N, C-alpha and C positions, 0 to 999 in steps of 0.2 A: 504494500500500500504506500501511497505517496502523501506528502504533507506540503501544503502551501501555507507559509507562516507570514502574516502581515503584522507590522508594528504600527499601531495607530497612536493616539494622543496619550502618552505616558512616559515613564522614565527609562523603560527598557530593563527594569530590575528583575522581571520574571525570567527573561533570557539569562541574565547574569546569575540568578539563582539556579537555573537549570544547569548552567555550565559548571557550577560548583559541586555537582553530584559526583560522588566517588564510589569506586569499587562495585559495579562498573560505572564508567562515566556516562553522560547523557547520550552521546552519539553511539557509543558501543551498545548501550541498552536498546536504543531504537533499531540499530542494525540487526541485533540478535532477534528482534521481534519481526523482522521483515519490513521495517518502516524506513523510508528515505525521504529527504527533502527535495521537492521540486525546486523550492527556493526559500531561503531564510535571509532576511536583510543583514544579519550580523555574521552568519556562518557560511553563506554561499559566495562563490566567486563571481557569479553573473551580476552585472549592473547595467544601468542605462538602457540602451535599445534592446539588449538581450532580455531584460526583465519585462519590458513593455510587450515584446513579441510573445513571451510566455503567458502574461496575463491575458492578452487578447486570444491566445490559443485556448486557454482554459475557458474563457467566457464564451467562445464560439462552440465549445464542446469537442474541439479537435483533440485536445489533451485531457484525458479523464482526470478527475480530481477526487481523491478519497477523503481527505481530511483538510478542511479549511480551519486553521488555527489563527486566532486574532488576539493580539496582546495590546493592551491600551484601550482607553475609551474612544468612542467615535464622536468627533466634534461635528455638531449640526450647524453651527453658526457660520456666517451671519444669516439670520432669517431663513434657516432651514436649507441653505444651499450647500453646506459642508465645505465651503471654500476657505475656511480657516485652516484646513489641512488638505493640501493638494498632493497627489502622487506625482512626483516630479517627472516631467517628460511625457505625461499622458494627457495633460489638460483636463483631468478629471479628479474629483475629490475622493478621499478615502471612503466617505459615506457612500458615494456612487459605486465604487468598486466592491465594497462589501455586499451591497444589495444585488449587484450583478453576479458575483461569484458564488454567493451562498446557495442559490438554487442549483448550481452545477456540482456541488459537493455532496458526497455520500454522507458525511458528518460535518457538523460545525462545532468547534470547541472554542470557548472564550477562556483565555489564560490570564489569571490574575483578577483582582477585584475591580480594577478600572474597566477591563473588558466585560466583566460579568454584570456589574451594577452601576458603573460610573466612577466609583472610588475617589481617590484623592484628586483626580483630574476634574471632577465635578464639584469639589469643595468650594467653600466661600460663596461668592456670587455666581459661580459657574459662567464666566463671561463667554466661553466658547460653546456653551450649550451642549456639553458632553454627556453622553449616555452610554449604557452598556449595549451589547449586541442584541439581547432579547429582553433586557430589564432596564428600567429607569428607576434607580434606587431599589426599593422593595416591591415595586409594581411591575407586573409583566407588561411588555410592550415597549421595546427599545427601537433599535435600527430595524430589526426584523419584527414582524407582527406577533401578537400574543399567540396566534394559532399556528405559527410556523412549526413545521415538522420536517425532518430530513426524510429521505426515501425509506429508511428503516423504521420510521415512526418516532424517532427521538427529537426532543426539543434541542436547542443549543445546550451543550454540556458545559456547565459553569464550574471551572476549576479555580475557585476564588482563593484569595490570600494576597497579602501585600508585603513582600512578594509571595507568590505561591511556592509551596514546598516542591523541590525537584521530583520527589517520589510521587507526588500527586499527579504531576504532569505525565511522567513516563508511564505510570500505572494506568491512567485514563486512556492514553494513546494505545497501549498494548491491549487493553480490554476491547477497545473499538476494533483493533486489527483482528482480534480473535473472535469478534462477533459475540462477545460475552457481556455487553453492557446494554441493559434494557431500561425503559423509563421507570420501572419498579425499583431499579438500583439507584435512583436519584431521590434527593429529599425535596421538600416543598419549594426550595429555591434552585432546583436543578443541579445541586452539588452532588458528586458521587458519594454514596453512603459509605464506601470503604474508609473514608476519612471523616465524613460529616456525621457519622453515627457515634463519634467519640467527642468528648469535651477536652479542651486544653487542660482542664483540671486533672484529668486522668494521667497519672504518672508524674505529676508536678513534684519536684524535689522539696517544695515547701508545704506538702500536705500534712506533715506532722504538726506544723505550726497552725495550719488551718483548722485541724481537728480540735485544738485547744484554744482557738481564737487568740493566739499569741501573735500580735500584729506588729509589723514594721511601721516605723514612723517616718523614715527617710529611705531613699533608694539604696543606700549602702547596707541597710539592715538585713538580717537573715530571715526575719519573720514573714508571715503571710501578708500580702499586699492588698487584699480585698478591702479591709476596713478603712484604710487611710489613703492608699496610693492608686486607687482606680482600677485595680485588676478585676477583670470580668471573665477569668478563666473558667468559673463555674457555670457560665452561660454560653461561652463561645465554642463553636464546633471546630474540631481539628485534633489530629493525633500527634501534635507537635512534640509532646513529652513522652509519647509511647515509642515513636521512632524519631529521635532527635535529628535535627538538620545535620546532614553529613556525619551522622553517628555521634555527634557531640552536643550541639547547642539547641536552645529554644529561647524565647524571650524571658520566660520566668527563670530558666536556668542561668541566664545572664544577669538576673537581678532587675529586670524591667517588667512592669505589669503587662498582662495580656490586654490588648485593646480591641479584641474581636475583629481582627482584620479580614476574616473570612465572611463577615456579615455585610449585607447591604446597609448603606448609610452609616458605616462605622466612622467615616471621616468627619461626621458632624455630631459628636456626642453631647454638645451644648454645655460642656465643662472641660477643663484641662484634662488631658489624657492621664496625668499622674495624680489626680485628685478624685476622691470618692465623694459624690454628692450625698448629703444626708438630710433627713427630716427628723427633727427632735433628737438628733444624735444617732439615728438609725440609718445605716447605709441603704440607699435606694436600690442599688444593684445586687439584690439577693438572688440566690439560686432560683431560677424561674419555676422549678417544679416543687418548691417547698413553701408551705404557708408561712407568712412572716412571723406569726405568733410562735409557731413551733421553732423557727430558727432562733428567735430571741431567747426562748426558754433554754434551748440547747446551748446557745452561746454563753448564757449565764452559768450554767452548770460546768461547761468546759473551762471557762476562765477560772472558776473556783477550784478546779481540779488540776490546774496547770502545774506541772513539775517545775522546780526552781531552774533546772537546766534549760528548759524550753523558754521560760519567761525571760531569763537573762540573755540567751542567745538571740532571741527574736529582735532585740533592739541593739544588737552589736554587729559590727561589720565583719566579724570572724567568730568562730566557735570559741567561747570563753569557758564554758563548762562542758567537759567531755562526758559521754554516757558512763554510768556506774557499771563496773564489772562485778558480777556476783560469782562466788565460788559455787561449784556443784555441791548439793547437800550430801552430808555423810563423809566429806573429805576435809582434811586439815590443810 
């Protein structure tokens, strides 16, 4: 199967993330699955007239297209013309090319939160009128219509994340190549369930602090960042802490709160990313599937039972109190 990858309005961070994949790397993984690029703006040698001829060949149907992958939001401005982002040498906008090529593709994949829902490109006043491929924020209906379906019956597959995890991209492409991805394998925002059925909270190294509600008060602290520092890992989908990035990292492992970058409209939380909004001292962003009264009762009990080790380490930049080692019973 072949892939045509377009980079629209965005930073290119999702391509950079994919290129950081290790053991095996991004290109080796795709090659092993029988996937190859017709063209990728950062990885392919073709440029200029060669690319224009290729795009026209795909549009006409002369060159079959298996997967159209789009990275970055699509700028509709000014006034719906899309001319804020022109594809050089073609005289046509990216908006026009996406609408022309999508019907020719067997599958369409939106890579990263800008392409899926608008993301950071649509933040602030959104002067370029940027939207996702099939979503505008949390609402269906972007560049492609709400009822768009590819020839296999799939909507646009939304591999969200800012940037998206390299494993999410390669696994999605491999599932499509194998014919193993169905609409039932996507969640309500068309994200693949293999990562969207997990929470960032799962596997977080700060879970012990979360259980005792031992909270960090500044970014350098070891404690849980939900109460004071804006972490929404208990609500955000992603297996970031189950399969860390490149075997090592994640936001919370690096001491930064989860900001739910896989979610539509995460770019406009209406408060600083590293602050937890509260009402009467109670955090607003509680786990979505737990009643608030239950959470507060549990938090009170947990805080009362917090071991000294956890309480001290939570507000320290390094482990100050090591775990107690107990001797086996019956031995001197």
